[in-house]
MDAnalysis code that builds the backbone (N, CA, C; Angstrom):
import MDAnalysis as mda
import numpy as np

u = mda.Universe.empty(561, n_residues=187, atom_resindex=np.repeat(np.arange(187), 3), trajectory=True)
u.add_TopologyAttr("name", ["N", "CA", "C"] * 187)
u.add_TopologyAttr("resid", np.arange(1, 188))
u.add_TopologyAttr("resname", ["MET", "SER", "GLU", "HIS", "HIS", "LEU", "PRO", "PRO", "ASP", "SER", "ILE", "GLY", "GLU", "HIS", "ASP", "GLU", "GLU", "TYR", "LEU", "GLY", "PRO", "SER", "LYS", "SER", "GLN", "VAL", "LYS", "ARG", "GLU", "ALA", "HIS", "ALA", "ALA", "GLN", "ALA", "LEU", "GLY", "VAL", "GLY", "LEU", "ALA", "GLU", "LEU", "ASP", "SER", "GLU", "ALA", "LEU", "ASP", "ARG", "LEU", "PRO", "ILE", "THR", "ASP", "ARG", "LEU", "ARG", "ASP", "ALA", "VAL", "ASP", "GLN", "LEU", "LYS", "ALA", "THR", "ARG", "SER", "ARG", "GLY", "ALA", "ALA", "LYS", "ARG", "GLN", "ARG", "GLN", "TYR", "ILE", "GLY", "ARG", "LEU", "MET", "ARG", "GLU", "GLU", "ASP", "VAL", "GLU", "ALA", "ILE", "GLU", "THR", "ALA", "LEU", "ARG", "ARG", "LEU", "ASP", "PRO", "ASN", "SER", "PRO", "GLU", "ASN", "GLN", "ARG", "ARG", "GLN", "MET", "GLN", "ALA", "GLU", "ALA", "TRP", "ARG", "ASP", "ALA", "LEU", "ILE", "GLU", "ASP", "HIS", "GLU", "ALA", "ILE", "THR", "ARG", "PHE", "ILE", "ASP", "SER", "TYR", "PRO", "ALA", "VAL", "ASP", "VAL", "GLN", "HIS", "LEU", "ARG", "GLN", "LEU", "GLN", "ARG", "SER", "ALA", "ARG", "THR", "GLU", "ALA", "ALA", "ARG", "GLU", "GLU", "TYR", "GLY", "LYS", "ALA", "SER", "ARG", "ALA", "LEU", "PHE", "LEU", "GLU", "VAL", "ARG", "ASP", "VAL", "ILE", "GLU", "ALA", "ALA", "GLY", "ASP", "MET", "ASN", "ASP", "GLU", "GLY", "THR", "ASN", "PRO", "ALA"])
u.atoms.positions = np.array([
    [137.168, 152.690, 65.172],
    [135.736, 152.646, 65.176],
    [135.242, 152.208, 63.806],
    [134.416, 151.190, 63.768],
    [133.944, 150.710, 62.476],
    [132.431, 150.809, 62.396],
    [131.893, 152.000, 62.538],
    [130.453, 152.201, 62.428],
    [130.082, 152.347, 60.961],
    [128.958, 151.766, 60.629],
    [128.434, 151.947, 59.282],
    [127.485, 153.128, 59.330],
    [127.710, 154.077, 58.479],
    [126.845, 155.256, 58.470],
    [125.750, 155.049, 57.436],
    [124.533, 155.051, 57.938],
    [123.379, 154.917, 57.067],
    [122.693, 156.269, 56.969],
    [122.069, 156.515, 55.844],
    [121.314, 157.763, 55.738],
    [120.241, 157.802, 56.828],
    [119.913, 158.963, 57.367],
    [118.967, 159.060, 58.477],
    [117.603, 158.445, 58.186],
    [117.126, 158.497, 56.952],
    [115.811, 157.939, 56.655],
    [115.813, 156.415, 56.575],
    [116.959, 155.763, 56.484],
    [117.004, 154.312, 56.403],
    [117.320, 153.655, 57.736],
    [117.566, 154.454, 58.772],
    [117.850, 153.879, 60.095],
    [116.584, 153.216, 60.610],
    [116.722, 151.989, 61.059],
    [115.596, 151.247, 61.624],
    [114.851, 150.385, 60.621],
    [115.027, 150.608, 59.323],
    [114.350, 149.788, 58.314],
    [114.746, 148.327, 58.420],
    [116.011, 148.098, 58.637],
    [116.537, 146.742, 58.627],
    [116.391, 146.050, 59.971],
    [115.992, 146.803, 60.994],
    [115.860, 146.214, 62.320],
    [114.751, 145.177, 62.370],
    [113.658, 145.384, 61.676],
    [112.504, 144.497, 61.742],
    [112.533, 143.408, 60.678],
    [113.424, 143.477, 59.758],
    [113.468, 142.533, 58.655],
    [114.171, 141.251, 59.098],
    [113.512, 140.116, 58.917],
    [114.116, 138.825, 59.234],
    [114.435, 138.134, 57.929],
    [115.673, 137.770, 57.775],
    [116.110, 137.177, 56.512],
    [116.064, 135.661, 56.517],
    [115.617, 135.054, 57.604],
    [115.546, 133.599, 57.680],
    [116.845, 133.013, 58.168],
    [116.919, 131.692, 58.204],
    [118.146, 131.057, 58.697],
    [119.307, 131.298, 57.739],
    [120.496, 131.268, 58.282],
    [121.683, 131.475, 57.455],
    [121.894, 130.272, 56.538],
    [122.702, 130.460, 55.538],
    [123.014, 129.385, 54.604],
    [123.670, 128.220, 55.347],
    [124.532, 128.553, 56.299],
    [125.200, 127.516, 57.085],
    [124.193, 126.713, 57.919],
    [123.217, 127.419, 58.498],
    [122.201, 126.736, 59.305],
    [121.356, 125.802, 58.437],
    [120.984, 126.256, 57.264],
    [120.205, 125.426, 56.335],
    [121.004, 124.178, 55.973],
    [122.304, 124.356, 55.735],
    [123.170, 123.234, 55.377],
    [123.292, 122.232, 56.531],
    [123.454, 122.753, 57.755],
    [123.537, 121.866, 58.926],
    [122.259, 121.060, 59.083],
    [121.123, 121.713, 58.907],
    [119.841, 121.017, 59.021],
    [119.685, 119.959, 57.933],
    [120.129, 120.262, 56.717],
    [120.042, 119.294, 55.617],
    [120.924, 118.083, 55.894],
    [122.130, 118.320, 56.413],
    [123.029, 117.199, 56.742],
    [122.452, 116.357, 57.877],
    [121.853, 117.023, 58.868],
    [121.250, 116.297, 59.986],
    [120.068, 115.455, 59.502],
    [119.261, 116.014, 58.606],
    [118.120, 115.271, 58.066],
    [118.597, 114.075, 57.250],
    [119.670, 114.266, 56.469],
    [120.220, 113.154, 55.689],
    [120.746, 112.074, 56.622],
    [121.452, 112.464, 57.670],
    [121.985, 111.488, 58.622],
    [120.853, 110.725, 59.301],
    [119.780, 111.426, 59.620],
    [118.618, 110.768, 60.209],
    [118.032, 109.757, 59.231],
    [117.875, 110.164, 57.979],
    [117.327, 109.270, 56.957],
    [118.201, 108.051, 56.738],
    [119.503, 108.259, 56.682],
    [120.429, 107.143, 56.484],
    [120.406, 106.231, 57.716],
    [120.238, 106.815, 58.892],
    [120.151, 106.033, 60.124],
    [118.949, 105.097, 60.149],
    [117.929, 105.432, 59.368],
    [116.744, 104.573, 59.300],
    [117.091, 103.203, 58.719],
    [118.166, 103.133, 57.943],
    [118.569, 101.867, 57.330],
    [119.026, 100.850, 58.383],
    [119.336, 101.322, 59.583],
    [119.764, 100.417, 60.648],
    [118.594, 99.760, 61.357],
    [117.372, 100.253, 61.103],
    [116.189, 99.716, 61.771],
    [115.658, 98.494, 61.025],
    [114.984, 97.626, 61.746],
    [114.361, 96.476, 61.101],
    [113.023, 96.899, 60.479],
    [112.432, 96.005, 59.714],
    [111.204, 96.322, 58.981],
    [110.055, 96.694, 59.905],
    [109.949, 96.003, 61.018],
    [108.862, 96.282, 61.961],
    [108.973, 97.707, 62.511],
    [110.179, 98.121, 62.859],
    [110.380, 99.478, 63.374],
    [110.095, 100.510, 62.288],
    [110.510, 100.243, 61.063],
    [110.240, 101.170, 59.959],
    [108.739, 101.323, 59.718],
    [107.997, 100.236, 59.912],
    [106.545, 100.297, 59.724],
    [105.893, 101.241, 60.723],
    [106.506, 101.430, 61.875],
    [105.929, 102.258, 62.934],
    [106.294, 103.736, 62.785],
    [107.087, 104.068, 61.789],
    [107.517, 105.449, 61.599],
    [106.625, 106.180, 60.599],
    [106.422, 107.478, 60.804],
    [105.602, 108.270, 59.870],
    [106.427, 108.735, 58.667],
    [106.764, 107.791, 57.786],
    [107.549, 108.134, 56.601],
    [106.760, 107.760, 55.358],
    [107.087, 108.431, 54.254],
    [106.400, 108.146, 52.996],
    [106.905, 106.828, 52.411],
    [106.129, 106.300, 51.492],
    [106.524, 105.055, 50.830],
    [107.802, 105.237, 50.020],
    [107.965, 106.423, 49.421],
    [109.185, 106.675, 48.639],
    [110.428, 106.604, 49.520],
    [110.349, 107.197, 50.707],
    [111.492, 107.149, 51.618],
    [111.713, 105.724, 52.103],
    [110.643, 105.020, 52.389],
    [110.770, 103.633, 52.853],
    [111.455, 102.782, 51.782],
    [111.047, 102.953, 50.533],
    [111.667, 102.209, 49.439],
    [113.148, 102.572, 49.296],
    [113.463, 103.859, 49.446],
    [114.859, 104.302, 49.332],
    [115.712, 103.710, 50.460],
    [115.154, 103.650, 51.662],
    [115.878, 103.073, 52.804],
    [116.097, 101.577, 52.568],
    [115.059, 100.891, 52.096],
    [115.204, 99.458, 51.795],
    [116.253, 99.235, 50.707],
    [116.265, 100.108, 49.719],
    [117.252, 100.019, 48.632],
    [118.668, 100.213, 49.186],
    [118.829, 101.171, 50.112],
    [120.141, 101.406, 50.714],
    [120.617, 100.170, 51.480],
    [119.689, 99.507, 52.166],
    [120.048, 98.288, 52.906],
    [120.586, 97.212, 51.967],
    [120.024, 97.153, 50.769],
    [120.393, 96.101, 49.819],
    [121.619, 96.455, 48.976],
    [122.019, 97.709, 48.993],
    [123.134, 98.173, 48.159],
    [124.468, 97.765, 48.759],
    [125.346, 97.194, 47.921],
    [126.655, 96.755, 48.390],
    [127.793, 97.610, 47.836],
    [127.580, 98.231, 46.708],
    [128.608, 99.062, 46.073],
    [128.745, 100.387, 46.826],
    [129.983, 100.804, 47.089],
    [130.217, 102.062, 47.813],
    [129.663, 103.258, 47.059],
    [129.901, 103.303, 45.772],
    [129.427, 104.429, 44.971],
    [127.913, 104.497, 44.932],
    [127.293, 103.345, 44.722],
    [125.833, 103.299, 44.677],
    [125.244, 103.650, 46.042],
    [125.887, 103.207, 47.111],
    [125.410, 103.518, 48.458],
    [125.503, 105.019, 48.719],
    [126.574, 105.646, 48.249],
    [126.734, 107.091, 48.426],
    [125.618, 107.834, 47.696],
    [125.341, 107.436, 46.459],
    [124.259, 108.075, 45.696],
    [122.914, 107.856, 46.387],
    [122.712, 106.671, 46.930],
    [121.450, 106.366, 47.605],
    [121.294, 107.210, 48.880],
    [122.393, 107.415, 49.609],
    [122.340, 108.257, 50.808],
    [121.984, 109.702, 50.430],
    [122.542, 110.178, 49.325],
    [122.219, 111.536, 48.864],
    [120.746, 111.631, 48.453],
    [120.263, 110.588, 47.802],
    [118.855, 110.554, 47.410],
    [117.960, 110.570, 48.654],
    [118.333, 109.818, 49.665],
    [117.569, 109.812, 50.921],
    [117.583, 111.213, 51.532],
    [118.730, 111.889, 51.464],
    [118.816, 113.261, 51.957],
    [117.844, 114.185, 51.247],
    [117.713, 114.029, 49.937],
    [116.758, 114.837, 49.173],
    [115.319, 114.515, 49.583],
    [115.039, 113.228, 49.760],
    [113.686, 112.835, 50.165],
    [113.344, 113.342, 51.568],
    [114.334, 113.434, 52.422],
    [114.101, 113.891, 53.794],
    [113.627, 115.345, 53.834],
    [113.908, 116.115, 52.792],
    [113.440, 117.507, 52.744],
    [111.919, 117.576, 52.721],
    [111.289, 116.514, 52.220],
    [109.835, 116.482, 52.106],
    [109.176, 115.836, 53.324],
    [109.969, 115.291, 54.221],
    [109.443, 114.572, 55.381],
    [109.289, 115.496, 56.585],
    [108.452, 115.068, 57.508],
    [108.307, 115.773, 58.784],
    [109.364, 115.208, 59.725],
    [110.521, 115.851, 59.754],
    [111.676, 115.353, 60.503],
    [111.364, 115.261, 61.998],
    [110.646, 116.241, 62.528],
    [110.314, 116.231, 63.958],
    [109.454, 115.023, 64.310],
    [108.487, 114.693, 63.459],
    [107.627, 113.538, 63.716],
    [108.435, 112.237, 63.680],
    [109.381, 112.154, 62.767],
    [110.234, 110.962, 62.677],
    [111.103, 110.852, 63.928],
    [111.683, 111.976, 64.363],
    [112.513, 111.955, 65.568],
    [111.705, 111.553, 66.793],
    [110.481, 112.049, 66.900],
    [109.607, 111.688, 68.020],
    [109.304, 110.190, 67.994],
    [108.995, 109.663, 66.826],
    [108.702, 108.234, 66.698],
    [109.938, 107.391, 67.033],
    [111.110, 107.859, 66.638],
    [112.343, 107.129, 66.958],
    [112.603, 107.116, 68.464],
    [112.293, 108.228, 69.144],
    [112.462, 108.258, 70.602],
    [111.533, 107.248, 71.263],
    [110.332, 107.087, 70.702],
    [109.399, 106.096, 71.251],
    [109.940, 104.675, 71.084],
    [110.667, 104.443, 70.003],
    [111.216, 103.116, 69.750],
    [112.444, 102.816, 70.604],
    [113.129, 103.856, 71.064],
    [114.352, 103.690, 71.840],
    [114.014, 103.239, 73.251],
    [114.421, 102.026, 73.634],
    [114.077, 101.532, 74.970],
    [114.718, 102.334, 76.099],
    [115.765, 103.080, 75.810],
    [116.444, 103.855, 76.844],
    [115.962, 105.297, 76.935],
    [114.988, 105.665, 76.111],
    [114.494, 107.039, 76.149],
    [113.720, 107.266, 77.452],
    [113.755, 108.467, 77.974],
    [113.023, 108.757, 79.218],
    [111.529, 108.455, 79.100],
    [110.968, 108.716, 77.930],
    [109.544, 108.445, 77.717],
    [109.242, 106.948, 77.863],
    [110.070, 106.104, 77.229],
    [109.856, 104.661, 77.337],
    [110.120, 104.159, 78.746],
    [111.103, 104.711, 79.414],
    [111.389, 104.300, 80.790],
    [110.201, 104.640, 81.686],
    [109.608, 105.827, 81.473],
    [108.441, 106.229, 82.262],
    [107.277, 105.285, 81.990],
    [107.044, 104.967, 80.721],
    [105.954, 104.044, 80.390],
    [106.193, 102.657, 80.976],
    [107.442, 102.222, 80.956],
    [107.790, 100.909, 81.505],
    [107.460, 100.871, 83.007],
    [107.891, 101.894, 83.725],
    [107.621, 101.941, 85.171],
    [106.124, 102.049, 85.444],
    [105.434, 102.832, 84.612],
    [103.994, 102.981, 84.762],
    [103.286, 101.643, 84.536],
    [103.698, 100.919, 83.505],
    [103.085, 99.611, 83.213],
    [103.372, 98.621, 84.342],
    [104.574, 98.652, 84.888],
    [104.906, 97.756, 86.010],
    [104.043, 98.077, 87.229],
    [103.857, 99.370, 87.500],
    [103.039, 99.768, 88.649],
    [101.591, 99.328, 88.453],
    [101.065, 99.502, 87.237],
    [99.697, 99.053, 86.957],
    [99.583, 97.530, 87.076],
    [100.568, 96.803, 86.538],
    [100.526, 95.342, 86.636],
    [100.482, 94.909, 88.094],
    [101.370, 95.469, 88.910],
    [101.403, 95.110, 90.327],
    [100.088, 95.447, 91.014],
    [99.533, 96.615, 90.698],
    [98.258, 97.013, 91.292],
    [97.133, 96.080, 90.848],
    [97.132, 95.689, 89.576],
    [96.085, 94.790, 89.075],
    [96.155, 93.411, 89.734],
    [97.348, 92.987, 90.085],
    [97.506, 91.690, 90.748],
    [97.106, 91.776, 92.216],
    [97.471, 92.862, 92.866],
    [97.287, 92.959, 94.317],
    [95.958, 93.574, 94.738],
    [95.397, 94.493, 93.946],
    [94.228, 95.266, 94.354],
    [93.041, 94.956, 93.445],
    [91.923, 94.549, 94.043],
    [90.735, 94.211, 93.250],
    [90.088, 95.435, 92.617],
    [90.286, 96.603, 93.192],
    [89.693, 97.839, 92.659],
    [90.531, 98.451, 91.537],
    [91.744, 97.979, 91.370],
    [92.650, 98.565, 90.382],
    [92.123, 98.421, 88.962],
    [91.423, 97.345, 88.696],
    [90.931, 97.147, 87.327],
    [89.913, 98.220, 86.953],
    [89.099, 98.629, 87.917],
    [88.132, 99.695, 87.657],
    [88.855, 101.002, 87.347],
    [89.888, 101.328, 88.125],
    [90.661, 102.550, 87.881],
    [91.364, 102.479, 86.523],
    [91.879, 101.310, 86.173],
    [92.570, 101.165, 84.889],
    [91.590, 101.363, 83.736],
    [90.417, 100.752, 83.830],
    [89.405, 100.872, 82.774],
    [88.936, 102.325, 82.659],
    [88.803, 103.008, 83.802],
    [88.418, 104.421, 83.763],
    [89.495, 105.268, 83.098],
    [90.755, 104.945, 83.357],
    [91.863, 105.702, 82.781],
    [92.080, 105.386, 81.307],
    [91.801, 104.149, 80.918],
    [92.039, 103.694, 79.538],
    [90.784, 102.989, 79.021],
    [89.762, 103.743, 78.630],
    [88.489, 103.139, 78.215],
    [88.573, 102.267, 76.962],
    [89.627, 102.381, 76.181],
    [89.732, 101.604, 74.947],
    [90.209, 100.174, 75.195],
    [90.508, 99.821, 76.416],
    [91.040, 98.496, 76.738],
    [89.981, 97.413, 76.504],
    [90.439, 96.245, 76.087],
    [89.564, 95.081, 75.959],
    [89.378, 94.513, 77.368],
    [88.251, 94.842, 77.991],
    [88.019, 94.534, 79.402],
    [88.035, 93.029, 79.660],
    [87.386, 92.271, 78.819],
    [87.317, 90.826, 79.026],
    [88.716, 90.207, 79.000],
    [89.508, 90.595, 78.024],
    [90.867, 90.066, 77.908],
    [91.715, 90.491, 79.111],
    [91.556, 91.746, 79.531],
    [92.309, 92.239, 80.690],
    [91.934, 91.463, 81.950],
    [90.647, 91.214, 82.163],
    [90.213, 90.450, 83.354],
    [90.777, 89.023, 83.320],
    [90.800, 88.442, 82.140],
    [91.345, 87.092, 81.982],
    [92.833, 87.066, 82.362],
    [93.582, 88.033, 81.859],
    [95.007, 88.128, 82.190],
    [95.210, 88.395, 83.679],
    [94.341, 89.228, 84.237],
    [94.439, 89.546, 85.662],
    [94.210, 88.287, 86.513],
    [93.191, 87.507, 86.167],
    [92.921, 86.258, 86.914],
    [94.106, 85.308, 86.841],
    [94.667, 85.138, 85.646],
    [95.813, 84.236, 85.481],
    [97.014, 84.718, 86.296],
    [97.261, 86.022, 86.270],
    [98.401, 86.566, 87.008],
    [98.185, 86.441, 88.514],
    [96.952, 86.617, 88.978],
    [96.660, 86.443, 90.411],
    [96.847, 84.995, 90.842],
    [96.398, 84.065, 90.005],
    [96.574, 82.643, 90.312],
    [98.053, 82.316, 90.404],
    [98.802, 82.829, 89.470],
    [100.247, 82.627, 89.453],
    [100.896, 83.234, 90.703],
    [100.446, 84.432, 91.094],
    [101.006, 85.101, 92.272],
    [100.651, 84.350, 93.551],
    [99.450, 83.768, 93.602],
    [99.039, 83.010, 94.786],
    [99.939, 81.797, 94.984],
    [100.426, 81.247, 93.888],
    [101.355, 80.108, 93.966],
    [102.799, 80.573, 94.099],
    [102.962, 81.925, 94.200],
    [104.275, 82.542, 94.300],
    [105.171, 82.191, 93.118],
    [104.531, 82.123, 91.951],
    [105.244, 81.894, 90.695],
    [104.990, 83.123, 89.813],
    [106.004, 83.879, 89.564],
    [105.851, 85.036, 88.695],
    [106.528, 84.716, 87.379],
    [105.752, 84.692, 86.335],
    [106.326, 84.340, 85.045],
    [105.425, 84.703, 83.904],
    [104.939, 83.685, 83.233],
    [104.227, 83.853, 81.977],
    [102.975, 84.738, 82.095],
    [102.111, 84.473, 83.054],
    [100.862, 85.229, 83.173],
    [101.126, 86.676, 83.596],
    [102.050, 86.855, 84.503],
    [102.408, 88.203, 84.950],
    [102.998, 88.998, 83.798],
    [103.831, 88.356, 83.021],
    [104.447, 89.015, 81.854],
    [103.382, 89.369, 80.816],
    [102.443, 88.468, 80.578],
    [101.371, 88.728, 79.609],
    [100.517, 89.919, 80.057],
    [100.232, 90.002, 81.360],
    [99.471, 91.138, 81.884],
    [100.260, 92.433, 81.699],
    [101.543, 92.382, 82.003],
    [102.409, 93.553, 81.827],
    [102.403, 94.025, 80.376],
    [102.576, 93.090, 79.436],
    [102.617, 93.453, 78.016],
    [101.302, 94.080, 77.553],
    [100.191, 93.538, 78.025],
    [98.883, 94.093, 77.661],
    [98.735, 95.515, 78.207],
    [99.098, 95.695, 79.462],
    [99.001, 97.015, 80.089],
    [99.905, 98.009, 79.354],
    [101.129, 97.605, 79.052],
    [102.054, 98.494, 78.354],
    [101.524, 98.873, 76.969],
    [100.972, 97.893, 76.256],
    [100.430, 98.173, 74.924],
    [99.253, 99.147, 74.986],
    [98.404, 98.992, 75.985],
    [97.256, 99.889, 76.148],
    [97.744, 101.306, 76.450],
    [98.740, 101.412, 77.328],
    [99.291, 102.726, 77.681],
    [99.927, 103.375, 76.458],
    [100.689, 102.603, 75.682],
    [101.325, 103.139, 74.468],
    [100.281, 103.573, 73.449],
    [99.246, 102.756, 73.267],
    [98.208, 103.079, 72.290],
    [97.475, 104.358, 72.683],
    [97.323, 104.570, 73.974],
    [96.632, 105.773, 74.444],
    [97.530, 106.990, 74.323],
    [98.843, 106.748, 74.165],
    [99.776, 107.867, 74.101],
    [99.693, 108.681, 75.364],
    [99.546, 108.012, 76.477],
    [99.211, 108.593, 77.775],
    [100.103, 109.759, 78.151],
    [99.604, 110.959, 77.858],
    [100.325, 112.157, 78.255],
    [99.545, 112.912, 79.342],
    [98.444, 112.308, 79.789],
    [97.682, 112.970, 80.850],
    [98.100, 112.423, 82.204],
    [97.758, 113.130, 83.239],
    [98.131, 112.707, 84.582],
    [97.153, 111.700, 85.151],
    [95.974, 111.587, 84.549],
    [94.935, 110.717, 85.073],
    [95.377, 109.260, 85.125],
    [96.020, 108.772, 84.047],
    [96.370, 107.366, 83.994],
    [97.745, 107.043, 84.521],
    [98.448, 108.011, 85.059],
    [99.828, 107.746, 85.452],
    [99.940, 107.057, 86.803],
    [98.936, 107.160, 87.648],
    [99.040, 106.618, 88.984],
    [98.032, 105.506, 89.209],
    [98.470, 104.276, 89.373],
    [97.530, 103.187, 89.571],
    [96.907, 103.171, 90.956],
    [97.493, 103.863, 91.915],
    [96.985, 103.827, 93.300],
    [95.762, 104.675, 93.493],
])
């Protein structure tokens, strides 16, 4: 039996005390944040521009991309790890998921945009529902794209105009950050 005997007046004192994460947990989180920061070096400039990172981290990532020496690259990765302590790691991870074309969120948006595009081509009332769901849309531009896509569909040619309508719809949905149920169904 390996019971620790505490004086009767100290029993229960330590039950409510939270000491925070363990040293090992802090270390794992720091390594994960560093790996995330170093992983940013694999992204192109356009993708980096879309991430919520500070200018210092952006400069450090760009510097890592340009570094050819192994030793200098190692020091730069460690520096990025230090900078990541000041960053909102969750916000960066969320933004990276948005950039990943295979993420469930992007797949849902893709299917949603396709459904809206098809509805806009086939149903004359769909544009009203789309405008109601996404009031920030440029209505004139959307109507122009819709007319072109309908003309193309009437000739049974699906290509440039249909794609342009799809891209516009997808961009509007992404800009709205559509997390409500109102805009999810074009029907």
